[in-house]
C-alpha positions as YAML, in Angstrom:
chain: A
units: angstrom
residues:
- id: 1
  name: MET
  ca: [-11.80, 18.20, 14.18]
- id: 2
  name: VAL
  ca: [-15.58, 18.67, 14.08]
- id: 3
  name: ALA
  ca: [-17.89, 17.47, 11.33]
- id: 4
  name: LYS
  ca: [-21.59, 18.21, 11.04]
- id: 5
  name: VAL
  ca: [-23.95, 15.28, 11.40]
- id: 6
  name: ASN
  ca: [-27.18, 17.26, 11.10]
- id: 7
  name: PRO
  ca: [-28.20, 20.91, 11.62]
- id: 8
  name: THR
  ca: [-28.59, 20.50, 15.40]
- id: 9
  name: HIS
  ca: [-25.88, 18.05, 16.39]
- id: 10
  name: SER
  ca: [-22.13, 17.84, 15.78]
- id: 11
  name: LEU
  ca: [-19.64, 14.98, 15.84]
- id: 12
  name: ASN
  ca: [-16.31, 15.35, 17.65]
- id: 13
  name: LEU
  ca: [-13.90, 12.78, 16.19]
- id: 14
  name: SER
  ca: [-11.76, 12.75, 19.32]
- id: 15
  name: GLU
  ca: [-14.69, 12.12, 21.68]
- id: 16
  name: HIS
  ca: [-17.61, 10.39, 19.96]
- id: 17
  name: PRO
  ca: [-18.00, 6.92, 18.42]
- id: 18
  name: HIS
  ca: [-17.96, 7.14, 14.64]
- id: 19
  name: ARG
  ca: [-16.93, 5.18, 11.58]
- id: 20
  name: ARG
  ca: [-14.32, 6.09, 9.00]
- id: 21
  name: PHE
  ca: [-14.22, 5.11, 5.33]
- id: 22
  name: ASN
  ca: [-11.19, 3.61, 3.59]
- id: 23
  name: PRO
  ca: [-11.31, 4.71, -0.08]
- id: 24
  name: LEU
  ca: [-8.67, 2.14, -1.08]
- id: 25
  name: THR
  ca: [-10.63, -0.87, 0.14]
- id: 26
  name: ARG
  ca: [-14.10, 0.72, 0.31]
- id: 27
  name: GLU
  ca: [-14.52, -0.60, 3.83]
- id: 28
  name: TRP
  ca: [-15.45, 1.07, 7.11]
- id: 29
  name: VAL
  ca: [-13.75, 1.01, 10.51]
- id: 30
  name: LEU
  ca: [-15.53, 1.77, 13.80]
- id: 31
  name: VAL
  ca: [-13.64, 4.25, 16.04]
- id: 32
  name: SER
  ca: [-14.51, 4.43, 19.76]
- id: 33
  name: PRO
  ca: [-12.23, 7.14, 21.22]
- id: 34
  name: HIS
  ca: [-14.23, 7.45, 24.45]
- id: 35
  name: ARG
  ca: [-13.02, 3.97, 25.49]
- id: 36
  name: ALA
  ca: [-9.32, 4.85, 25.68]
- id: 37
  name: LYS
  ca: [-8.47, 8.49, 25.27]
- id: 38
  name: ARG
  ca: [-4.79, 8.06, 26.15]
- id: 39
  name: PRO
  ca: [-4.02, 4.33, 25.83]
- id: 40
  name: TRP
  ca: [-0.25, 4.86, 25.85]
- id: 41
  name: GLN
  ca: [-0.44, 5.78, 29.55]
- id: 42
  name: GLY
  ca: [-1.23, 2.19, 30.37]
- id: 43
  name: GLN
  ca: [1.24, -0.26, 31.81]
- id: 44
  name: VAL
  ca: [4.57, -0.61, 30.01]
- id: 45
  name: GLU
  ca: [6.26, -3.66, 31.48]
- id: 46
  name: ALA
  ca: [9.94, -4.36, 31.07]
- id: 47
  name: THR
  ca: [10.94, -6.79, 28.33]
- id: 48
  name: HIS
  ca: [13.88, -9.08, 28.04]
- id: 49
  name: ALA
  ca: [16.78, -7.59, 26.11]
- id: 50
  name: ASP
  ca: [16.93, -8.88, 22.56]
- id: 51
  name: GLU
  ca: [20.54, -9.98, 22.66]
- id: 52
  name: ARG
  ca: [21.67, -11.72, 19.50]
- id: 53
  name: PRO
  ca: [25.17, -12.40, 18.16]
- id: 54
  name: THR
  ca: [26.32, -10.79, 14.93]
- id: 55
  name: HIS
  ca: [26.60, -14.32, 13.53]
- id: 56
  name: ASP
  ca: [24.61, -17.31, 14.73]
- id: 57
  name: PRO
  ca: [26.04, -20.70, 13.64]
- id: 58
  name: THR
  ca: [22.56, -22.26, 14.00]
- id: 59
  name: CYS
  ca: [20.79, -19.64, 11.82]
- id: 60
  name: TYR
  ca: [19.94, -20.87, 8.32]
- id: 61
  name: LEU
  ca: [20.12, -17.29, 6.95]
- id: 62
  name: CYS
  ca: [23.55, -16.28, 8.24]
- id: 63
  name: PRO
  ca: [26.50, -16.23, 5.78]
- id: 64
  name: GLY
  ca: [28.29, -19.54, 5.36]
- id: 65
  name: ASN
  ca: [25.61, -21.58, 7.13]
- id: 66
  name: ILE
  ca: [23.75, -24.55, 5.67]
- id: 67
  name: ARG
  ca: [20.00, -24.24, 5.07]
- id: 68
  name: ALA
  ca: [17.41, -26.96, 5.65]
- id: 69
  name: ASN
  ca: [17.73, -28.20, 2.05]
- id: 70
  name: GLY
  ca: [21.48, -28.73, 2.41]
- id: 71
  name: ILE
  ca: [22.53, -25.67, 0.38]
- id: 72
  name: LYS
  ca: [25.31, -23.59, 1.91]
- id: 73
  name: ASN
  ca: [24.87, -19.82, 1.96]
- id: 74
  name: PRO
  ca: [27.72, -17.84, 0.43]
- id: 75
  name: GLY
  ca: [29.77, -15.53, 2.61]
- id: 76
  name: TYR
  ca: [27.67, -12.56, 1.57]
- id: 77
  name: VAL
  ca: [28.56, -9.07, 2.83]
- id: 78
  name: SER
  ca: [25.48, -7.09, 1.79]
- id: 79
  name: THR
  ca: [22.10, -8.44, 0.67]
- id: 80
  name: TYR
  ca: [21.51, -12.04, -0.29]
- id: 81
  name: VAL
  ca: [18.56, -13.48, -2.24]
- id: 82
  name: PHE
  ca: [17.59, -17.10, -2.79]
- id: 83
  name: ASP
  ca: [14.51, -19.04, -3.85]
- id: 84
  name: ASN
  ca: [12.48, -19.95, -0.77]
- id: 85
  name: ASP
  ca: [13.22, -23.50, 0.33]
- id: 86
  name: PHE
  ca: [9.56, -23.96, 1.32]
- id: 87
  name: PRO
  ca: [7.66, -21.75, -1.16]
- id: 88
  name: ALA
  ca: [3.93, -21.11, -1.08]
- id: 89
  name: LEU
  ca: [3.95, -20.88, -4.90]
- id: 90
  name: LEU
  ca: [5.45, -23.21, -7.51]
- id: 91
  name: ASN
  ca: [6.15, -22.18, -11.09]
- id: 92
  name: ASP
  ca: [5.64, -25.71, -12.46]
- id: 93
  name: THR
  ca: [2.11, -26.07, -11.08]
- id: 94
  name: PRO
  ca: [-0.08, -27.52, -13.86]
- id: 95
  name: GLY
  ca: [-2.81, -25.25, -15.19]
- id: 96
  name: GLY
  ca: [-6.43, -26.08, -14.64]
- id: 97
  name: ASP
  ca: [-9.79, -25.17, -13.17]
- id: 98
  name: TYR
  ca: [-12.13, -26.96, -10.79]
- id: 99
  name: GLN
  ca: [-15.79, -25.97, -10.73]
- id: 100
  name: PRO
  ca: [-18.24, -28.76, -9.97]
- id: 101
  name: HIS
  ca: [-20.86, -26.15, -9.00]
- id: 102
  name: ALA
  ca: [-21.44, -22.45, -9.66]
- id: 103
  name: LEU
  ca: [-20.58, -21.74, -6.02]
- id: 104
  name: VAL
  ca: [-17.56, -24.04, -5.79]
- id: 105
  name: GLN
  ca: [-14.58, -22.87, -7.81]
- id: 106
  name: ALA
  ca: [-10.78, -23.26, -7.80]
- id: 107
  name: GLN
  ca: [-8.00, -22.27, -10.19]
- id: 108
  name: SER
  ca: [-4.38, -23.28, -10.42]
- id: 109
  name: GLU
  ca: [-1.90, -20.63, -9.27]
- id: 110
  name: ARG
  ca: [1.66, -20.52, -10.57]
- id: 111
  name: GLY
  ca: [4.47, -18.43, -9.20]
- id: 112
  name: LEU
  ca: [7.57, -18.43, -7.04]
- id: 113
  name: ALA
  ca: [8.83, -17.07, -3.74]
- id: 114
  name: ARG
  ca: [12.19, -15.61, -2.79]
- id: 115
  name: VAL
  ca: [13.87, -14.64, 0.48]
- id: 116
  name: VAL
  ca: [15.81, -11.38, 0.75]
- id: 117
  name: CYS
  ca: [18.38, -11.18, 3.55]
- id: 118
  name: PHE
  ca: [18.81, -7.50, 4.40]
- id: 119
  name: SER
  ca: [22.21, -7.84, 6.04]
- id: 120
  name: PRO
  ca: [24.79, -10.50, 6.93]
- id: 121
  name: ARG
  ca: [24.52, -9.38, 10.57]
- id: 122
  name: HIS
  ca: [22.19, -11.57, 12.57]
- id: 123
  name: ASP
  ca: [21.66, -8.99, 15.31]
- id: 124
  name: LEU
  ca: [20.15, -6.16, 13.23]
- id: 125
  name: THR
  ca: [16.68, -5.04, 12.17]
- id: 126
  name: LEU
  ca: [15.64, -2.29, 9.75]
- id: 127
  name: ALA
  ca: [15.22, -0.06, 12.80]
- id: 128
  name: GLU
  ca: [18.82, -0.67, 13.84]
- id: 129
  name: MET
  ca: [20.24, -0.29, 10.34]
- id: 130
  name: THR
  ca: [21.14, 3.17, 9.06]
- id: 131
  name: ALA
  ca: [19.55, 4.62, 5.96]
- id: 132
  name: ALA
  ca: [22.86, 3.95, 4.18]
- id: 133
  name: ASP
  ca: [22.61, 0.29, 5.29]
- id: 134
  name: ILE
  ca: [19.04, 0.04, 4.00]
- id: 135
  name: ARG
  ca: [19.81, 1.57, 0.59]
- id: 136
  name: PRO
  ca: [21.30, -1.71, -0.79]
- id: 137
  name: VAL
  ca: [18.11, -3.45, 0.36]
- id: 138
  name: VAL
  ca: [16.04, -0.96, -1.65]
- id: 139
  name: ASP
  ca: [18.25, -1.60, -4.68]
- id: 140
  name: GLU
  ca: [17.76, -5.34, -4.25]
- id: 141
  name: TRP
  ca: [13.98, -4.97, -4.02]
- id: 142
  name: VAL
  ca: [14.00, -2.94, -7.24]
- id: 143
  name: ARG
  ca: [16.22, -5.47, -8.98]
- id: 144
  name: GLN
  ca: [14.08, -8.42, -7.91]
- id: 145
  name: TYR
  ca: [10.86, -6.66, -8.86]
- id: 146
  name: HIS
  ca: [12.25, -5.92, -12.33]
- id: 147
  name: ASP
  ca: [13.57, -9.45, -12.88]
- id: 148
  name: LEU
  ca: [10.42, -11.21, -11.68]
- id: 149
  name: ALA
  ca: [8.22, -8.90, -13.76]
- id: 150
  name: GLN
  ca: [9.91, -10.25, -16.90]
- id: 151
  name: MET
  ca: [9.05, -13.86, -16.15]
- id: 152
  name: PRO
  ca: [6.22, -15.56, -18.05]
- id: 153
  name: ASN
  ca: [3.00, -16.28, -16.14]
- id: 154
  name: ILE
  ca: [3.74, -13.62, -13.49]
- id: 155
  name: GLY
  ca: [1.00, -11.02, -12.94]
- id: 156
  name: TYR
  ca: [2.00, -9.47, -9.64]
- id: 157
  name: VAL
  ca: [5.13, -9.12, -7.49]
- id: 158
  name: GLN
  ca: [4.51, -8.65, -3.75]
- id: 159
  name: VAL
  ca: [7.44, -7.42, -1.64]
- id: 160
  name: PHE
  ca: [6.89, -7.76, 2.12]
- id: 161
  name: GLU
  ca: [8.45, -8.32, 5.53]
- id: 162
  name: ASN
  ca: [7.08, -10.08, 8.60]
- id: 163
  name: ARG
  ca: [9.00, -8.67, 11.54]
- id: 164
  name: GLY
  ca: [9.05, -10.60, 14.82]
- id: 165
  name: ALA
  ca: [7.75, -13.90, 16.13]
- id: 166
  name: MET
  ca: [4.41, -12.25, 16.94]
- id: 167
  name: MET
  ca: [3.90, -11.83, 13.18]
- id: 168
  name: GLY
  ca: [4.94, -15.38, 12.35]
- id: 169
  name: ALA
  ca: [8.56, -14.75, 11.41]
- id: 170
  name: SER
  ca: [10.36, -18.07, 11.82]
- id: 171
  name: ASN
  ca: [13.83, -16.51, 12.05]
- id: 172
  name: PRO
  ca: [15.01, -13.24, 13.69]
- id: 173
  name: HIS
  ca: [17.71, -12.66, 11.06]
- id: 174
  name: PRO
  ca: [16.82, -9.44, 9.15]
- id: 175
  name: HIS
  ca: [15.00, -10.61, 6.05]
- id: 176
  name: GLY
  ca: [11.87, -10.23, 3.95]
- id: 177
  name: GLN
  ca: [10.11, -12.11, 1.20]
- id: 178
  name: ILE
  ca: [8.94, -11.63, -2.37]
- id: 179
  name: TRP
  ca: [6.06, -13.66, -3.75]
- id: 180
  name: ALA
  ca: [5.43, -13.47, -7.48]
- id: 181
  name: SER
  ca: [2.03, -14.82, -8.46]
- id: 182
  name: GLU
  ca: [0.17, -15.53, -11.68]
- id: 183
  name: HIS
  ca: [-2.99, -13.68, -10.60]
- id: 184
  name: LEU
  ca: [-3.50, -10.50, -8.60]
- id: 185
  name: PRO
  ca: [-3.69, -10.99, -4.81]
- id: 186
  name: GLN
  ca: [-7.03, -10.18, -3.20]
- id: 187
  name: GLU
  ca: [-5.97, -6.90, -1.53]
- id: 188
  name: VAL
  ca: [-4.46, -5.73, -4.81]
- id: 189
  name: ILE
  ca: [-7.68, -6.54, -6.68]
- id: 190
  name: VAL
  ca: [-9.62, -4.34, -4.25]
- id: 191
  name: GLU
  ca: [-7.15, -1.45, -4.34]
- id: 192
  name: ASP
  ca: [-6.89, -1.66, -8.12]
- id: 193
  name: ALA
  ca: [-10.64, -1.22, -8.56]
- id: 194
  name: SER
  ca: [-10.80, 1.76, -6.20]
- id: 195
  name: GLN
  ca: [-7.84, 3.53, -7.76]
- id: 196
  name: ARG
  ca: [-9.03, 2.82, -11.30]
- id: 197
  name: ASP
  ca: [-12.51, 4.21, -10.64]
- id: 198
  name: TYR
  ca: [-11.09, 7.36, -9.02]
- id: 199
  name: TRP
  ca: [-8.66, 7.88, -11.93]
- id: 200
  name: GLN
  ca: [-11.40, 7.53, -14.51]
- id: 201
  name: GLN
  ca: [-13.60, 10.01, -12.67]
- id: 202
  name: HIS
  ca: [-11.01, 12.63, -11.66]
- id: 203
  name: LYS
  ca: [-8.06, 12.01, -14.02]
- id: 204
  name: ARG
  ca: [-5.83, 12.08, -10.94]
- id: 205
  name: SER
  ca: [-4.36, 9.52, -8.59]
- id: 206
  name: LEU
  ca: [-6.51, 8.73, -5.55]
- id: 207
  name: LEU
  ca: [-3.47, 8.68, -3.27]
- id: 208
  name: ALA
  ca: [-2.06, 11.89, -4.78]
- id: 209
  name: ASP
  ca: [-5.23, 13.73, -3.81]
- id: 210
  name: TYR
  ca: [-5.33, 12.07, -0.41]
- id: 211
  name: LEU
  ca: [-1.69, 12.97, 0.20]
- id: 212
  name: ASP
  ca: [-2.36, 16.60, -0.71]
- id: 213
  name: PHE
  ca: [-5.06, 16.69, 1.97]
- id: 214
  name: GLU
  ca: [-2.84, 15.07, 4.61]
- id: 215
  name: LEU
  ca: [0.05, 17.44, 3.91]
- id: 216
  name: GLN
  ca: [-2.26, 20.43, 4.29]
- id: 217
  name: SER
  ca: [-3.67, 19.04, 7.53]
- id: 218
  name: GLY
  ca: [-0.41, 17.72, 8.98]
- id: 219
  name: GLU
  ca: [-2.36, 16.08, 11.78]
- id: 220
  name: ARG
  ca: [-1.52, 12.49, 10.85]
- id: 221
  name: VAL
  ca: [1.88, 13.02, 9.17]
- id: 222
  name: ILE
  ca: [4.72, 11.30, 11.01]
- id: 223
  name: TYR
  ca: [7.71, 12.09, 8.82]
- id: 224
  name: GLN
  ca: [8.50, 13.27, 5.32]
- id: 225
  name: ASN
  ca: [11.48, 13.85, 3.06]
- id: 226
  name: ALA
  ca: [11.80, 15.01, -0.53]
- id: 227
  name: GLY
  ca: [10.37, 11.80, -1.95]
- id: 228
  name: PHE
  ca: [8.03, 10.19, 0.58]
- id: 229
  name: VAL
  ca: [5.54, 10.86, 3.36]
- id: 230
  name: ALA
  ca: [4.91, 8.55, 6.30]
- id: 231
  name: LEU
  ca: [1.51, 8.98, 7.95]
- id: 232
  name: VAL
  ca: [-1.18, 7.25, 9.94]
- id: 233
  name: PRO
  ca: [-4.07, 6.86, 7.47]
- id: 234
  name: PHE
  ca: [-7.37, 8.41, 8.54]
- id: 235
  name: TRP
  ca: [-9.01, 4.97, 8.26]
- id: 236
  name: ALA
  ca: [-6.31, 2.95, 10.08]
- id: 237
  name: ILE
  ca: [-7.44, -0.27, 11.78]
- id: 238
  name: TRP
  ca: [-4.28, -1.34, 13.64]
- id: 239
  name: PRO
  ca: [-3.26, 0.84, 16.63]
- id: 240
  name: TYR
  ca: [-0.05, 2.22, 15.10]
- id: 241
  name: GLU
  ca: [-0.74, 1.42, 11.45]
- id: 242
  name: THR
  ca: [1.13, 3.63, 8.98]
- id: 243
  name: MET
  ca: [1.41, 4.20, 5.24]
- id: 244
  name: ILE
  ca: [4.31, 5.48, 3.19]
- id: 245
  name: ILE
  ca: [3.24, 7.27, 0.00]
- id: 246
  name: SER
  ca: [5.52, 8.55, -2.77]
- id: 247
  name: LYS
  ca: [5.21, 12.29, -3.35]
- id: 248
  name: ARG
  ca: [5.58, 11.77, -7.09]
- id: 249
  name: HIS
  ca: [2.84, 9.85, -8.81]
- id: 250
  name: LEU
  ca: [4.82, 6.67, -9.51]
- id: 251
  name: THR
  ca: [3.24, 3.34, -10.31]
- id: 252
  name: GLN
  ca: [6.19, 1.05, -9.52]
- id: 253
  name: MET
  ca: [9.52, 1.15, -7.72]
- id: 254
  name: ILE
  ca: [11.63, 0.62, -10.84]
- id: 255
  name: ASP
  ca: [10.72, 4.24, -11.67]
- id: 256
  name: PHE
  ca: [12.40, 5.59, -8.51]
- id: 257
  name: SER
  ca: [15.23, 8.04, -9.08]
- id: 258
  name: GLU
  ca: [18.50, 7.57, -7.20]
- id: 259
  name: ALA
  ca: [17.38, 10.27, -4.78]
- id: 260
  name: GLU
  ca: [14.05, 8.51, -4.24]
- id: 261
  name: ARG
  ca: [15.80, 5.25, -3.49]
- id: 262
  name: ASP
  ca: [17.76, 7.12, -0.82]
- id: 263
  name: GLY
  ca: [14.50, 8.67, 0.36]
- id: 264
  name: LEU
  ca: [12.78, 5.31, 0.73]
- id: 265
  name: ALA
  ca: [15.71, 3.97, 2.76]
- id: 266
  name: ASP
  ca: [15.51, 7.06, 4.97]
- id: 267
  name: VAL
  ca: [11.76, 6.92, 5.59]
- id: 268
  name: LEU
  ca: [11.87, 3.16, 6.34]
- id: 269
  name: HIS
  ca: [14.53, 3.83, 8.96]
- id: 270
  name: GLN
  ca: [12.59, 6.76, 10.42]
- id: 271
  name: VAL
  ca: [9.35, 4.79, 10.78]
- id: 272
  name: THR
  ca: [10.86, 1.62, 12.21]
- id: 273
  name: VAL
  ca: [13.13, 3.35, 14.75]
- id: 274
  name: ARG
  ca: [10.14, 5.34, 16.02]
- id: 275
  name: TYR
  ca: [8.18, 2.10, 16.33]
- id: 276
  name: ASP
  ca: [10.90, 0.54, 18.48]
- id: 277
  name: ASN
  ca: [11.08, 3.65, 20.66]
- id: 278
  name: ILE
  ca: [7.37, 3.58, 21.59]
- id: 279
  name: PHE
  ca: [7.66, 0.61, 23.94]
- id: 280
  name: HIS
  ca: [11.45, 0.09, 23.93]
- id: 281
  name: THR
  ca: [11.13, -3.19, 22.12]
- id: 282
  name: SER
  ca: [11.78, -4.60, 18.67]
- id: 283
  name: PHE
  ca: [8.38, -3.62, 17.24]
- id: 284
  name: PRO
  ca: [6.62, -6.45, 15.36]
- id: 285
  name: TYR
  ca: [4.80, -5.70, 12.12]
- id: 286
  name: SER
  ca: [3.89, -6.89, 8.67]
- id: 287
  name: MET
  ca: [5.01, -4.44, 6.00]
- id: 288
  name: GLY
  ca: [4.68, -4.53, 2.25]
- id: 289
  name: PHE
  ca: [4.69, -2.46, -0.94]
- id: 290
  name: HIS
  ca: [1.65, -2.01, -3.17]
- id: 291
  name: GLN
  ca: [2.40, -1.05, -6.75]
- id: 292
  name: ARG
  ca: [1.08, -1.69, -10.23]
- id: 293
  name: PRO
  ca: [0.62, -5.23, -11.52]
- id: 294
  name: VAL
  ca: [3.31, -6.43, -13.93]
- id: 295
  name: SER
  ca: [0.90, -8.10, -16.36]
- id: 296
  name: GLU
  ca: [-0.26, -6.41, -19.56]
- id: 297
  name: GLY
  ca: [-2.76, -3.62, -19.05]
- id: 298
  name: GLU
  ca: [-3.30, 0.06, -18.30]
- id: 299
  name: TRP
  ca: [-2.03, 0.80, -14.80]
- id: 300
  name: ASP
  ca: [-1.58, 4.59, -14.74]
- id: 301
  name: HIS
  ca: [-4.11, 4.82, -11.91]
- id: 302
  name: TRP
  ca: [-1.74, 3.04, -9.52]
- id: 303
  name: HIS
  ca: [0.25, 5.07, -6.97]
- id: 304
  name: TRP
  ca: [3.16, 3.40, -5.17]
- id: 305
  name: HIS
  ca: [2.68, 3.06, -1.41]
- id: 306
  name: ALA
  ca: [3.62, 0.87, 1.54]
- id: 307
  name: HIS
  ca: [1.53, -0.45, 4.43]
- id: 308
  name: PHE
  ca: [2.79, -1.14, 7.97]
- id: 309
  name: TYR
  ca: [0.46, -3.26, 10.13]
- id: 310
  name: PRO
  ca: [1.84, -3.58, 13.70]
- id: 311
  name: PRO
  ca: [-0.27, -5.36, 16.36]
- id: 312
  name: LEU
  ca: [1.06, -3.78, 19.59]
- id: 313
  name: LEU
  ca: [-1.47, -1.67, 21.49]
- id: 314
  name: ARG
  ca: [-0.58, -0.82, 25.10]
- id: 315
  name: SER
  ca: [2.88, -2.26, 25.66]
- id: 316
  name: ALA
  ca: [5.53, -4.59, 24.30]
- id: 317
  name: THR
  ca: [3.30, -7.58, 25.05]
- id: 318
  name: VAL
  ca: [-0.28, -6.28, 24.90]
- id: 319
  name: ARG
  ca: [-1.56, -6.46, 21.36]
- id: 320
  name: LYS
  ca: [-4.75, -5.88, 19.43]
- id: 321
  name: PHE
  ca: [-6.77, -8.82, 18.18]
- id: 322
  name: LEU
  ca: [-9.44, -8.87, 15.51]
- id: 323
  name: VAL
  ca: [-12.12, -10.92, 17.25]
- id: 324
  name: GLY
  ca: [-15.83, -11.00, 17.96]
- id: 325
  name: TYR
  ca: [-17.59, -7.98, 16.48]
- id: 326
  name: GLU
  ca: [-14.57, -7.18, 14.34]
- id: 327
  name: MET
  ca: [-14.70, -10.57, 12.63]
- id: 328
  name: LEU
  ca: [-18.48, -10.65, 12.38]
- id: 329
  name: GLY
  ca: [-19.24, -6.96, 11.89]
- id: 330
  name: THR
  ca: [-16.70, -4.15, 11.40]
- id: 331
  name: PRO
  ca: [-13.05, -3.64, 12.46]
- id: 332
  name: GLN
  ca: [-12.84, -1.33, 15.49]
- id: 333
  name: ARG
  ca: [-10.20, 0.78, 17.25]
- id: 334
  name: ASP
  ca: [-10.12, 2.90, 20.42]
- id: 335
  name: ILE
  ca: [-7.06, 5.09, 19.91]
- id: 336
  name: THR
  ca: [-7.72, 7.51, 17.05]
- id: 337
  name: ALA
  ca: [-5.45, 7.85, 14.03]
- id: 338
  name: GLU
  ca: [-4.58, 11.36, 15.19]
- id: 339
  name: GLN
  ca: [-3.51, 10.16, 18.66]
- id: 340
  name: ALA
  ca: [-1.45, 7.35, 17.12]
- id: 341
  name: ALA
  ca: [0.28, 9.76, 14.74]
- id: 342
  name: GLN
  ca: [1.17, 12.09, 17.61]
- id: 343
  name: ARG
  ca: [2.56, 9.18, 19.63]
- id: 344
  name: ILE
  ca: [4.73, 7.92, 16.77]
- id: 345
  name: ARG
  ca: [5.78, 11.40, 15.66]
- id: 346
  name: GLU
  ca: [7.02, 12.43, 19.11]
- id: 347
  name: GLN
  ca: [9.44, 9.51, 19.28]
- id: 348
  name: GLY
  ca: [13.05, 10.47, 18.61]
- id: 349
  name: ASP
  ca: [14.94, 9.25, 15.56]
- id: 350
  name: VAL
  ca: [17.74, 7.81, 17.74]
- id: 351
  name: HIS
  ca: [17.12, 4.16, 18.58]
- id: 352
  name: TYR
  ca: [16.43, 3.57, 22.26]
- id: 353
  name: LYS
  ca: [19.39, 1.13, 22.45]
- id: 354
  name: GLN
  ca: [21.69, 3.97, 21.39]
- id: 355
  name: GLN
  ca: [20.24, 6.55, 23.76]
- id: 356
  name: PRO
  ca: [22.19, 7.46, 26.90]
...
């Protein structure tokens, strides 16, 4: 792809340093493709096999086991949800403000946190579950989102998963979390403003228009089905960062049809199995859904989407860090979004553990 810089010079996005704009966050990322044109040809060292039993008697998330607070898990056979034993948010937090100076301010934050076990099997991940296995997880996410949205003092419901010890997951059992907070999280505040401004100006969803462009280009699309598209966003920061965007302009997951729930399960499987196949390892990532706030207000400008932020760069152990210039100046990447999309896209949809 070539874009004009001025009448006498041209910019080649696959060769020249440049910066890309993220319309959701209104931030820039520096891209330096000349530093690593084909980073996936670097060393790929062998990793230890991730051998886990189907049930671990020492795991506090497995069916029938006792958690740290002394509560015994039921013998669940599908999904299982419970209030986090060590929550970051408490619903009985007293209200109040603290502002001794115009530049020193704090507010109370009420809310609650829940844990969602995806499966009773200790040895699985989303990548190793079938789409049919993931569908009950989607249903549980929808149910939890709906229930938490009805609670007083709740303004936003954040569904997410931290996969792998590299991302801070304290337990390998397949699970995610849901944090319901009184106020909007910072990333949601930023995305809300960008989407609202675009809606008011164009009377269309920002991500609907962006998705139209990506589908016409096809260059960064990884996978799509009738309801969703998985792609590497043009402005991606993390090496193999991806987004999942609903084809219909939907503001929240409780509006998914039955077919779209199936579609979300399918696309989650397709993305995660391709991740694992890149380096033949259980790919670490943080993943979460962004959708409309649940508090009162006009939220038609919101468009449901998911973000995957995986840190791996060159192998199962070599990861990207945000340090130095990236912390003090601008996030930077070497591998382009187009190269990353090609690398993910070319992975098969059969998990490497099941390949001959």
